[in-house]
MOPAC internal coordinates of N, CA, C and O (Angstrom, degrees):
PM7 1SCF
backbone

  N    0.0000 0     0.00 0     0.00 0    0    0    0
  C    1.4458 1     0.00 0     0.00 0    1    0    0
  C    1.5301 1   108.72 1     0.00 0    2    1    0
  O    1.2310 1   120.82 1   -48.19 1    3    2    1
  N    1.3068 1   116.03 1   131.81 1    3    2    1
  C    1.4641 1   120.65 1  -179.89 1    5    3    2
  C    1.5262 1   109.74 1   -74.04 1    6    5    3
  O    1.2310 1   121.24 1   -23.29 1    7    6    5
  N    1.3156 1   115.23 1   156.71 1    7    6    5
  C    1.4512 1   119.19 1   176.99 1    9    7    6
  C    1.5186 1   109.99 1   -65.87 1   10    9    7
  O    1.2310 1   120.86 1   -35.64 1   11   10    9
  N    1.3066 1   115.97 1   144.36 1   11   10    9
  C    1.4649 1   121.38 1  -176.45 1   13   11   10
  C    1.5248 1   111.18 1   -61.96 1   14   13   11
  O    1.2310 1   120.55 1   144.76 1   15   14   13
  N    1.3313 1   116.56 1   -35.24 1   15   14   13
  C    1.4672 1   119.31 1  -177.66 1   17   15   14
  C    1.5197 1   111.16 1   -65.38 1   18   17   15
  O    1.2310 1   120.06 1   144.60 1   19   18   17
  N    1.3374 1   117.50 1   -35.40 1   19   18   17
  C    1.4638 1   119.96 1   179.28 1   21   19   18
  C    1.5156 1   111.28 1   -69.75 1   22   21   19
  O    1.2310 1   120.65 1   142.56 1   23   22   21
  N    1.3228 1   116.36 1   -37.44 1   23   22   21
  C    1.4615 1   120.23 1   177.97 1   25   23   22
  C    1.5289 1   109.39 1   -66.27 1   26   25   23
  O    1.2310 1   119.97 1   137.21 1   27   26   25
  N    1.3240 1   117.65 1   -42.79 1   27   26   25
  C    1.4560 1   121.36 1   179.60 1   29   27   26
  C    1.5279 1   111.43 1   -65.66 1   30   29   27
  O    1.2310 1   120.32 1   142.19 1   31   30   29
  N    1.3125 1   117.00 1   -37.81 1   31   30   29
  C    1.4580 1   121.51 1   177.66 1   33   31   30
  C    1.5287 1   110.71 1   -61.63 1   34   33   31
  O    1.2310 1   121.16 1   139.18 1   35   34   33
  N    1.3251 1   115.38 1   -40.82 1   35   34   33
  C    1.4607 1   120.38 1   179.75 1   37   35   34
  C    1.5299 1   110.43 1   -67.47 1   38   37   35
  O    1.2310 1   120.31 1   140.96 1   39   38   37
  N    1.3235 1   117.02 1   -39.04 1   39   38   37
  C    1.4639 1   120.16 1   177.67 1   41   39   38
  C    1.5187 1   110.99 1   -64.43 1   42   41   39
  O    1.2310 1   120.71 1   142.08 1   43   42   41
  N    1.3377 1   116.24 1   -37.92 1   43   42   41
  C    1.4603 1   120.85 1   178.02 1   45   43   42
  C    1.5237 1   110.36 1   -63.82 1   46   45   43
  O    1.2310 1   120.58 1   139.50 1   47   46   45
  N    1.3349 1   116.50 1   -40.50 1   47   46   45
  C    1.4555 1   120.56 1   178.08 1   49   47   46
  C    1.5235 1   111.18 1   -64.63 1   50   49   47
  O    1.2310 1   120.31 1   141.44 1   51   50   49
  N    1.3241 1   117.01 1   -38.56 1   51   50   49
  C    1.4601 1   120.21 1   178.50 1   53   51   50
  C    1.5165 1   111.19 1   -63.93 1   54   53   51
  O    1.2310 1   120.31 1   138.69 1   55   54   53
  N    1.3309 1   117.01 1   -41.31 1   55   54   53
  C    1.4629 1   120.63 1   178.62 1   57   55   54
  C    1.5251 1   110.62 1   -63.93 1   58   57   55
  O    1.2310 1   120.28 1   136.71 1   59   58   57
  N    1.3290 1   117.07 1   -43.29 1   59   58   57
  C    1.4533 1   120.72 1   179.35 1   61   59   58
  C    1.5249 1   111.50 1   -64.04 1   62   61   59
  O    1.2310 1   120.74 1   139.88 1   63   62   61
  N    1.3280 1   116.20 1   -40.12 1   63   62   61
  C    1.4569 1   120.64 1  -179.62 1   65   63   62
  C    1.5224 1   109.86 1   -63.95 1   66   65   63
  O    1.2310 1   119.89 1   138.97 1   67   66   65
  N    1.3210 1   117.82 1   -41.03 1   67   66   65
  C    1.4548 1   121.02 1   178.83 1   69   67   66
  C    1.5283 1   111.23 1   -68.37 1   70   69   67
  O    1.2310 1   120.60 1   144.22 1   71   70   69
  N    1.3188 1   116.46 1   -35.78 1   71   70   69
  C    1.4600 1   120.92 1  -178.45 1   73   71   70
  C    1.5364 1   111.54 1   -66.52 1   74   73   71
  O    1.2310 1   120.27 1   137.68 1   75   74   73
  N    1.3291 1   117.09 1   -42.32 1   75   74   73
  C    1.4552 1   121.57 1  -174.84 1   77   75   74
  C    1.5258 1   113.79 1  -100.17 1   78   77   75
  O    1.2310 1   120.05 1  -172.51 1   79   78   77
  N    1.3281 1   117.51 1     7.49 1   79   78   77
  C    1.4616 1   120.71 1  -175.13 1   81   79   78
  C    1.5296 1   112.09 1   -60.12 1   82   81   79
  O    1.2310 1   120.08 1   132.57 1   83   82   81
  N    1.3186 1   117.46 1   -47.43 1   83   82   81
  C    1.4677 1   120.61 1  -177.14 1   85   83   82
  C    1.5255 1   111.75 1   -67.36 1   86   85   83
  O    1.2310 1   120.33 1   141.32 1   87   86   85
  N    1.3209 1   116.97 1   -38.68 1   87   86   85
  C    1.4570 1   120.70 1   179.22 1   89   87   86
  C    1.5226 1   110.06 1   -64.11 1   90   89   87
  O    1.2310 1   120.93 1   134.67 1   91   90   89
  N    1.3268 1   115.83 1   -45.33 1   91   90   89
  C    1.4564 1   120.81 1  -179.75 1   93   91   90
  C    1.5319 1   111.28 1   -63.58 1   94   93   91
  O    1.2310 1   120.47 1   136.10 1   95   94   93
  N    1.3325 1   116.70 1   -43.90 1   95   94   93
  C    1.4606 1   120.82 1  -178.18 1   97   95   94
  C    1.5294 1   111.42 1   -66.87 1   98   97   95
  O    1.2310 1   120.26 1   137.31 1   99   98   97
  N    1.3352 1   117.11 1   -42.69 1   99   98   97
  C    1.4650 1   119.63 1  -179.46 1  101   99   98
  C    1.5273 1   111.74 1   -66.42 1  102  101   99
  O    1.2310 1   120.17 1   141.42 1  103  102  101
  N    1.3335 1   117.29 1   -38.58 1  103  102  101
  C    1.4643 1   118.75 1   179.86 1  105  103  102
  C    1.5275 1   110.99 1   -69.86 1  106  105  103
  O    1.2310 1   119.75 1   146.93 1  107  106  105
  N    1.3294 1   118.07 1   -33.07 1  107  106  105
  C    1.4590 1   119.58 1   176.01 1  109  107  106
  C    1.5203 1   111.33 1   -68.25 1  110  109  107
  O    1.2310 1   120.27 1   144.37 1  111  110  109
  N    1.3285 1   117.10 1   -35.63 1  111  110  109
  C    1.4645 1   119.83 1   176.01 1  113  111  110
  C    1.5242 1   110.60 1   -66.16 1  114  113  111
  O    1.2310 1   120.61 1   141.44 1  115  114  113
  N    1.3344 1   116.45 1   -38.56 1  115  114  113
  C    1.4658 1   120.73 1   177.79 1  117  115  114
  C    1.5214 1   110.53 1   -61.95 1  118  117  115
  O    1.2310 1   120.11 1   139.86 1  119  118  117
  N    1.3118 1   117.40 1   -40.14 1  119  118  117
  C    1.4598 1   121.45 1  -179.63 1  121  119  118
  C    1.5234 1   110.16 1   -60.93 1  122  121  119
  O    1.2310 1   120.68 1   140.02 1  123  122  121
  N    1.3326 1   116.30 1   -39.98 1  123  122  121
  C    1.4653 1   119.89 1   179.47 1  125  123  122
  C    1.5239 1   111.95 1   -67.72 1  126  125  123
  O    1.2310 1   120.33 1   147.06 1  127  126  125
  N    1.3382 1   116.98 1   -32.94 1  127  126  125
  C    1.4564 1   120.82 1  -175.81 1  129  127  126
  C    1.5270 1   113.36 1   -82.16 1  130  129  127
  O    1.2310 1   120.42 1   142.65 1  131  130  129
  N    1.3195 1   116.81 1   -37.35 1  131  130  129
  C    1.4599 1   122.01 1  -174.02 1  133  131  130
  C    1.5225 1   109.76 1   -73.70 1  134  133  131
  O    1.2310 1   121.04 1   -39.04 1  135  134  133
  N    1.3309 1   115.61 1   140.96 1  135  134  133
  C    1.4637 1   120.76 1  -178.45 1  137  135  134
  C    1.5282 1   113.18 1  -101.03 1  138  137  135
  O    1.2310 1   120.05 1   146.02 1  139  138  137
  N    1.3176 1   117.50 1   -33.98 1  139  138  137
  C    1.4673 1   118.81 1  -174.95 1  141  139  138
  C    1.5316 1   110.75 1   -77.34 1  142  141  139
  O    1.2310 1   121.29 1   -36.63 1  143  142  141
  N    1.3105 1   115.14 1   143.37 1  143  142  141
  C    1.4597 1   120.97 1  -178.03 1  145  143  142
  C    1.5277 1   112.80 1   -69.42 1  146  145  143
  O    1.2310 1   120.51 1   145.77 1  147  146  145
  N    1.3257 1   116.64 1   -34.23 1  147  146  145
  C    1.4564 1   118.86 1  -178.98 1  149  147  146
  C    1.5352 1   111.13 1   -66.20 1  150  149  147
  O    1.2310 1   120.74 1   140.11 1  151  150  149
  N    1.3441 1   116.20 1   -39.89 1  151  150  149
  C    1.4638 1   119.09 1   177.16 1  153  151  150
  C    1.5221 1   111.26 1   -66.69 1  154  153  151
  O    1.2310 1   121.03 1   140.78 1  155  154  153
  N    1.3330 1   115.63 1   -39.22 1  155  154  153
  C    1.4621 1   119.68 1   179.02 1  157  155  154
  C    1.5339 1   110.75 1   -63.05 1  158  157  155
  O    1.2310 1   120.73 1   139.27 1  159  158  157
  N    1.3181 1   116.21 1   -40.73 1  159  158  157
  C    1.4674 1   118.90 1  -178.87 1  161  159  158
  C    1.5239 1   110.83 1   -65.97 1  162  161  159
  O    1.2310 1   119.98 1   145.10 1  163  162  161
  N    1.3324 1   117.64 1   -34.90 1  163  162  161
  C    1.4680 1   120.27 1   176.56 1  165  163  162
  C    1.5231 1   111.29 1   -64.67 1  166  165  163
  O    1.2310 1   121.12 1   138.86 1  167  166  165
  N    1.3386 1   115.47 1   -41.14 1  167  166  165
  C    1.4605 1   119.42 1  -179.97 1  169  167  166
  C    1.5263 1   110.35 1   -68.85 1  170  169  167
  O    1.2310 1   120.31 1   142.64 1  171  170  169
  N    1.3361 1   117.02 1   -37.36 1  171  170  169
  C    1.4631 1   120.54 1   176.20 1  173  171  170
  C    1.5276 1   111.21 1   -61.89 1  174  173  171
  O    1.2310 1   120.58 1   140.19 1  175  174  173
  N    1.3237 1   116.49 1   -39.81 1  175  174  173
  C    1.4702 1   120.34 1   177.48 1  177  175  174
  C    1.5245 1   110.51 1   -62.87 1  178  177  175
  O    1.2310 1   121.33 1   140.33 1  179  178  177
  N    1.3418 1   115.06 1   -39.67 1  179  178  177
  C    1.4580 1   119.77 1   177.77 1  181  179  178
  C    1.5348 1   110.17 1   -62.15 1  182  181  179
  O    1.2310 1   120.88 1   138.06 1  183  182  181
  N    1.3253 1   115.92 1   -41.94 1  183  182  181
  C    1.4740 1   120.68 1   177.91 1  185  183  182
  C    1.5292 1   111.17 1   -64.34 1  186  185  183
  O    1.2310 1   120.63 1   138.45 1  187  186  185
  N    1.3100 1   116.40 1   -41.55 1  187  186  185
  C    1.4602 1   120.68 1  -177.71 1  189  187  186
  C    1.5228 1   112.24 1   -70.58 1  190  189  187
  O    1.2310 1   120.47 1   158.60 1  191  190  189
  N    1.3280 1   116.71 1   -21.40 1  191  190  189
  C    1.4678 1   118.99 1   179.62 1  193  191  190
  C    1.5270 1   112.09 1   -78.26 1  194  193  191
  O    1.2310 1   120.03 1   166.72 1  195  194  193
  N    1.3361 1   117.56 1   -13.28 1  195  194  193
  C    1.4602 1   120.48 1   176.97 1  197  195  194
  C    1.5309 1   109.44 1   -69.48 1  198  197  195
  O    1.2310 1   120.18 1   -25.33 1  199  198  197
  N    1.3212 1   117.26 1   154.67 1  199  198  197
  C    1.4719 1   119.41 1   178.87 1  201  199  198
  C    1.5235 1   112.16 1   -61.51 1  202  201  199
  O    1.2310 1   120.44 1   -35.07 1  203  202  201
  N    1.3013 1   116.76 1   144.93 1  203  202  201
  C    1.4581 1   120.96 1  -179.41 1  205  203  202
  C    1.5213 1   112.28 1   -61.69 1  206  205  203
  O    1.2310 1   120.90 1   140.22 1  207  206  205
  N    1.3057 1   115.89 1   -39.78 1  207  206  205
  C    1.4601 1   119.82 1  -176.87 1  209  207  206
  C    1.5260 1   112.81 1   -73.16 1  210  209  207
  O    1.2310 1   119.80 1   177.60 1  211  210  209
  N    1.3201 1   117.98 1    -2.40 1  211  210  209
  C    1.4584 1   119.71 1   176.88 1  213  211  210
  C    1.5242 1   111.78 1   -87.32 1  214  213  211
  O    1.2310 1   119.90 1   175.83 1  215  214  213
  N    1.3233 1   117.79 1    -4.17 1  215  214  213
  C    1.4611 1   121.35 1   178.00 1  217  215  214
  C    1.5210 1   109.84 1   -78.23 1  218  217  215
  O    1.2310 1   119.89 1   -43.33 1  219  218  217
  N    1.3293 1   117.82 1   136.67 1  219  218  217
  C    1.4763 1   119.47 1  -178.15 1  221  219  218
  C    1.5198 1   113.88 1   -65.25 1  222  221  219
  O    1.2310 1   119.55 1   158.26 1  223  222  221
  N    1.3146 1   118.46 1   -21.74 1  223  222  221
  C    1.4591 1   119.95 1   179.95 1  225  223  222
  C    1.5147 1   112.57 1   -72.52 1  226  225  223
  O    1.2310 1   120.09 1   164.26 1  227  226  225
  N    1.3263 1   117.44 1   -15.74 1  227  226  225
  C    1.4650 1   121.07 1   179.51 1  229  227  226
  C    1.5293 1   112.29 1   -79.24 1  230  229  227
  O    1.2310 1   120.50 1   166.47 1  231  230  229
  N    1.3271 1   116.64 1   -13.53 1  231  230  229
  C    1.4616 1   120.36 1  -178.17 1  233  231  230
  C    1.5202 1   110.79 1   -76.80 1  234  233  231
  O    1.2310 1   121.20 1   -30.26 1  235  234  233
  N    1.3137 1   115.31 1   149.74 1  235  234  233
  C    1.4580 1   121.67 1   177.51 1  237  235  234
  C    1.5130 1   107.53 1  -131.34 1  238  237  235
  O    1.2310 1   120.85 1   -49.76 1  239  238  237
  N    1.3114 1   115.99 1   130.24 1  239  238  237
  C    1.4534 1   119.99 1   179.03 1  241  239  238
  C    1.5295 1   109.05 1   -72.65 1  242  241  239
  O    1.2310 1   120.34 1   -48.80 1  243  242  241
  N    1.3265 1   116.95 1   131.20 1  243  242  241
  C    1.4535 1   121.63 1  -179.46 1  245  243  242
  C    1.5224 1   110.21 1  -124.10 1  246  245  243
  O    1.2310 1   121.24 1   -27.02 1  247  246  245
  N    1.3200 1   115.24 1   152.98 1  247  246  245
  C    1.4589 1   121.50 1   176.69 1  249  247  246
  C    1.5281 1   108.38 1   -62.87 1  250  249  247
  O    1.2310 1   120.09 1   -46.70 1  251  250  249
  N    1.3234 1   117.43 1   133.30 1  251  250  249
  C    1.4567 1   119.93 1  -175.27 1  253  251  250
  C    1.5255 1   112.82 1   -72.76 1  254  253  251
  O    1.2310 1   119.75 1   157.53 1  255  254  253
  N    1.3200 1   118.08 1   -22.47 1  255  254  253
  C    1.4650 1   119.16 1  -178.32 1  257  255  254
  C    1.5284 1   112.33 1   -96.84 1  258  257  255
  O    1.2310 1   119.56 1   140.51 1  259  258  257
  N    1.3322 1   118.45 1   -39.49 1  259  258  257
  C    1.4646 1   120.56 1  -176.42 1  261  259  258
  C    1.5172 1   113.73 1  -106.17 1  262  261  259
  O    1.2310 1   119.76 1   157.66 1  263  262  261
  N    1.3322 1   118.07 1   -22.34 1  263  262  261
  C    1.4552 1   121.07 1  -177.77 1  265  263  262
  C    1.5109 1   113.25 1    85.24 1  266  265  263
  O    1.2310 1   120.51 1  -171.17 1  267  266  265
  N    1.3266 1   116.64 1     8.83 1  267  266  265
  C    1.4675 1   120.84 1  -178.18 1  269  267  266
  C    1.5292 1   109.75 1   -67.49 1  270  269  267
  O    1.2310 1   119.52 1   -46.80 1  271  270  269
  N    1.3634 1   118.51 1   133.20 1  271  270  269
  C    1.4617 1   120.52 1  -175.16 1  273  271  270
  C    1.5271 1   114.74 1   -81.18 1  274  273  271
  O    1.2310 1   119.77 1   156.44 1  275  274  273
  N    1.3162 1   118.03 1   -23.56 1  275  274  273
  C    1.4669 1   119.96 1  -176.97 1  277  275  274
  C    1.5173 1   109.85 1  -122.57 1  278  277  275
  O    1.2310 1   121.15 1   -25.26 1  279  278  277
  N    1.3387 1   115.40 1   154.74 1  279  278  277
  C    1.4658 1   122.03 1   179.03 1  281  279  278
  C    1.5212 1   110.00 1    52.37 1  282  281  279
  O    1.2310 1   120.96 1  -127.11 1  283  282  281
  N    1.3285 1   115.77 1    52.89 1  283  282  281
  C    1.4510 1   120.21 1  -175.14 1  285  283  282
  C    1.5206 1   111.62 1  -107.86 1  286  285  283
  O    1.2310 1   121.68 1   -16.26 1  287  286  285
  N    1.3131 1   114.39 1   163.74 1  287  286  285
  C    1.4617 1   121.73 1   175.37 1  289  287  286
  C    1.5179 1   108.40 1  -100.66 1  290  289  287
  O    1.2310 1   120.84 1   -50.60 1  291  290  289
  N    1.3288 1   116.00 1   129.40 1  291  290  289
  C    1.4563 1   118.95 1   175.50 1  293  291  290
  C    1.5280 1   109.41 1   -77.45 1  294  293  291
  O    1.2310 1   121.17 1   130.33 1  295  294  293
  N    1.3247 1   115.38 1   -49.67 1  295  294  293
  C    1.4662 1   121.02 1   179.03 1  297  295  294
  C    1.5131 1   108.57 1  -123.45 1  298  297  295
  O    1.2310 1   121.02 1   -27.40 1  299  298  297
  N    1.3008 1   115.65 1   152.60 1  299  298  297
  C    1.4596 1   118.71 1   178.68 1  301  299  298
  C    1.4954 1   110.11 1  -110.48 1  302  301  299
  O    1.2310 1   120.10 1   180.00 1  303  302  301

């Protein structure tokens, strides 16, 4: 069984990712559309100002019953 604090930390990351998902996606689309480097750098700064834990790569899939981070079952 995983420690409760690690499971709670992962849940917090999931909430943050859902909260900032649209902002992150729209700014990435803007980066693709914009041609000037100065505008792109402003959008990159906007992206970098978001919390680190709101990035989807920070999430880790965990077993729903035990909380184990590796070799887990998604569905039973």
